C-alpha positions in Angstrom: 73.5 59.8 106.2 75.2 63.1 105.6 75.2 64.1 101.9 78.7 65.6 102.2 80.5 62.4 103.1 80.7 58.9 101.5 82.5 55.7 102.4 85.7 55.3 100.5 87.6 52.2 99.4 89.4 51.8 102.7 86.1 51.6 104.7 86.0 54.9 106.4 84.0 58.0 105.4 85.5 61.1 103.7 84.2 64.4 102.5 83.1 64.2 98.8 84.3 67.7 97.8 87.4 68.6 99.8 88.9 72.1 100.0 92.4 72.6 98.7 95.5 72.7 100.9 95.8 76.5 100.7 92.2 77.1 101.8 92.8 74.8 104.8 96.0 76.5 105.8 94.3 79.9 105.8 91.4 78.5 107.8 93.5 76.9 110.5 95.8 79.9 110.8 92.8 82.1 111.6 90.9 79.6 113.8 93.1 77.7 116.2 94.7 78.9 119.4 93.7 82.5 118.8 90.8 82.2 121.2 89.0 79.7 123.3 87.3 77.5 120.8 86.3 73.8 120.6 88.3 71.8 123.1 90.9 74.6 123.5 90.5 77.1 126.3 92.2 80.3 127.4 93.3 78.7 130.6 93.3 75.1 132.1 92.8 73.9 135.6 95.3 71.6 137.3 93.0 68.6 136.9 92.7 69.4 133.1 96.5 69.5 132.8 96.7 66.2 134.7 94.2 64.7 132.3 96.2 65.9 129.2 99.4 64.3 130.7 97.6 61.1 131.7 96.3 60.7 128.1 99.9 61.1 126.8 101.2 58.7 129.4 98.7 56.0 128.4 100.0 56.2 124.8 103.6 56.1 125.9 102.8 53.1 128.1 101.6 51.3 125.0 104.6 52.4 123.0 106.9 51.0 125.7 105.5 47.5 125.0 107.2 47.7 121.5 110.1 50.1 122.0 112.1 51.4 124.9 111.1 54.9 125.8 114.3 56.3 127.3 116.8 59.1 126.8 118.7 58.7 123.5 115.5 58.3 121.4 113.8 61.1 119.6 110.2 62.1 119.0 108.3 64.3 116.5 104.9 65.6 117.3 103.2 66.5 114.0 100.5 69.1 114.9 101.9 69.8 118.3 99.2 72.3 119.3 99.8 73.5 122.8 102.9 71.5 123.4 101.9 69.0 126.1 103.7 66.2 124.3 106.9 68.3 124.1 106.6 69.0 127.8 106.0 65.3 128.6 109.1 64.0 126.7 111.4 66.9 127.7 110.7 66.1 131.3 112.0 62.6 130.5 115.1 64.1 128.9 114.0 62.8 125.5 114.7 64.9 122.5 111.4 66.1 120.9 110.4 68.3 118.0 107.0 69.8 117.2 105.5 70.9 113.9 102.5 73.2 113.6 101.1 76.1 111.6 101.1 78.4 114.6 103.3 78.6 117.8 100.5 80.4 119.7 99.4 77.3 121.7 103.0 76.4 122.8 103.9 80.0 123.5 100.9 80.3 125.9 101.0 77.0 127.7 104.4 75.5 127.3 106.7 78.4 126.3 109.8 76.6 127.7 109.7 74.4 124.6 109.2 77.0 121.9 112.7 76.3 120.5 111.5 72.8 119.8 108.7 73.9 117.5 109.1 74.3 113.7 106.3 76.7 112.6 104.9 76.8 109.1 103.3 74.6 106.5 103.4 71.2 108.2 103.5 69.3 104.9 106.4 71.3 103.6 108.3 70.9 106.9 107.8 67.2 106.9 109.0 67.0 103.3 112.1 69.1 104.3 112.8 66.6 107.1 112.5 63.7 104.7 114.9 65.4 102.2 117.4 65.9 105.0 117.2 62.2 105.9 115.9 63.0 109.4 114.2 60.1 111.1 112.5 59.6 114.5 111.9 56.7 116.9 108.4 57.9 117.7 106.1 59.8 115.3 103.2 61.3 117.1 100.0 62.1 115.1 97.3 63.1 117.5 94.0 64.4 116.1 95.6 65.5 112.8 94.8 62.8 110.2 91.1 63.7 110.1 91.9 67.3 109.2 94.1 66.7 106.1 93.1 66.6 102.4 95.1 63.4 101.7 95.5 61.2 104.8 97.2 58.5 102.9 99.9 60.9 101.7 100.5 62.0 105.3 100.9 58.4 106.4 103.5 57.9 103.7 105.3 60.9 104.9 105.2 59.7 108.5 106.6 56.3 107.4 109.5 58.2 105.6 110.5 59.9 108.8 110.3 56.8 111.0 113.4 54.9 111.9 113.3 51.2 110.7 112.4 50.2 114.3 110.3 53.3 114.9 106.6 53.4 115.9 103.8 55.7 114.7 101.0 56.7 117.1 97.8 57.9 115.4 94.7 59.2 117.3 91.5 60.1 115.4 87.9 60.5 116.4 85.9 57.3 116.3 83.1 58.4 113.9 79.9 56.7 112.6 80.4 54.4 115.6 77.9 51.7 116.7 76.9 54.0 119.6 76.4 57.0 117.3 74.3 55.0 114.9 72.2 53.7 117.8 71.7 57.2 119.1 70.5 58.4 115.8 68.3 55.4 115.0 66.6 55.6 118.3 65.9 59.3 118.4 68.4 60.3 121.1 69.9 62.7 118.6 68.5 64.1 115.4 71.7 65.0 113.6 75.2 63.6 112.8 76.9 66.0 115.2 80.3 64.4 114.6 80.3 65.6 110.9 82.2 68.9 111.2 83.2 70.3 107.9 85.7 71.8 107.0 87.5 70.9 110.3 87.2 67.2 109.7 87.6 65.8 106.2 87.8 62.1 107.1 85.7 60.1 109.6 87.6 57.0 110.7 86.8 53.6 112.2 89.3 51.0 113.3 89.0 48.9 110.2 89.3 51.8 107.9 92.4 53.2 109.6 94.0 49.8 109.5 93.4 49.5 105.7 94.7 53.0 105.1 97.8 52.3 107.1 98.4 49.0 105.3 98.3 50.9 102.0 101.2 53.0 103.4 103.1 49.8 104.4 102.5 50.3 108.1 101.5 47.4 110.3 99.1 47.8 113.2 100.3 46.4 116.5 97.8 47.8 119.0 94.5 49.6 119.2 92.5 51.2 122.0 89.6 53.5 122.4 88.9 56.0 125.1 86.0 57.2 127.3 82.7 56.8 125.5 81.4 60.3 126.3 78.5 59.7 123.8 76.9 57.6 126.5 75.6 60.8 128.1 73.4 61.2 125.1 71.3 58.2 126.1 70.1 60.2 129.1 67.9 63.3 128.5 69.3 64.9 131.6 72.8 64.8 130.2 72.2 65.0 126.5 74.7 67.7 125.5 73.7 67.4 121.9 70.2 68.8 122.6 71.3 71.0 125.5 74.7 72.6 124.9 74.8 73.7 128.6 75.3 70.1 129.6 78.6 69.7 127.7 81.0 71.2 130.3 79.7 69.0 133.1 79.9 65.9 131.0 83.4 66.8 130.0 84.4 67.3 133.6 82.9 64.0 134.8 84.8 62.2 131.9 88.0 64.0 132.9 87.7 63.1 136.6 86.8 59.5 135.8 89.9 59.1 133.6 92.2 60.8 136.1 90.8 58.4 138.7 91.4 55.2 136.6 94.9 56.3 135.8 95.7 56.9 139.5 94.5 53.3 140.1 96.3 51.6 137.2 97.5 52.9 133.8 97.7 49.3 132.5 94.1 48.7 133.7 92.9 51.9 132.0 94.5 50.8 128.8 93.0 47.3 129.0 89.6 48.9 129.6 89.9 51.1 126.5 91.2 48.2 124.4 88.1 46.3 125.3 85.9 49.2 124.4 87.6 49.5 121.0 87.0 45.8 120.4 83.3 46.7 120.7 83.7 49.7 118.4 83.2 52.1 121.4 85.0 55.2 122.6 84.8 58.7 121.3 88.4 58.4 119.9 90.5 55.6 118.6 94.2 55.2 118.9 96.3 53.0 116.7 100.0 52.1 117.0 101.9 51.1 113.8 105.3 49.9 112.8 107.2 49.8 109.5 106.1 46.8 107.5 109.7 45.8 107.0 110.9 47.2 110.3 111.4 45.6 113.7 109.7 47.0 116.8 
């Protein structure tokens, strides 16, 4: 077990000594979207863009089980990155707003929606929206919660900008999973590669995210995982942890598989990923939450 994280009272792992908010803001302003790093590239292929939009569509498909997704509602994407969510909802004629520390990603990939982006300290901007009484039908929090110093505080803020019948979508990495532990215990990997400080300060599992959300008076209504790309680590010929050159090909096969399943059935793909999450599998986990006293 990594010495920099420990299990907290909610049941997920968090960094023991966290940086302060100012240090994090400076770090992300310098790192993200200024060059091709991590999962972000200077350019994307058509099949990659299809993949991004398919992943958004899966989530919207789930949301539509609890709330009508149609013109007249509004959406906020906290940590909007490159603006794919803004693009998706604008094409449905649904009002959307994005928050981020930088507009670089949206400017490069979805510049048509720059006017929908509020740039600056995300926390301060959410607080300003709360003070203005602004509320949203859908609050979108995709791969953000694991980065913040105080994830419970961010969930409280999300709740405060949700309409009474609004819905919150949260996606986070599925860390210290049963598959990751199996890989480590059986010698397929020799390090906890998912521990990425200071990028990730919290390491979630389904149960821990549920308990955290309940503390913020948010009720879970649906959970799903996604493609368990860690499976490639069971095969020495595709073990991208030990041979970094294998990573791109594994990523492309995952992308093509997901584009294929979505072309067959979005509902079927969601059911597959729900079943995987029931087993604790999937590299990411996505939860959907409603106000404890609201109606969805």
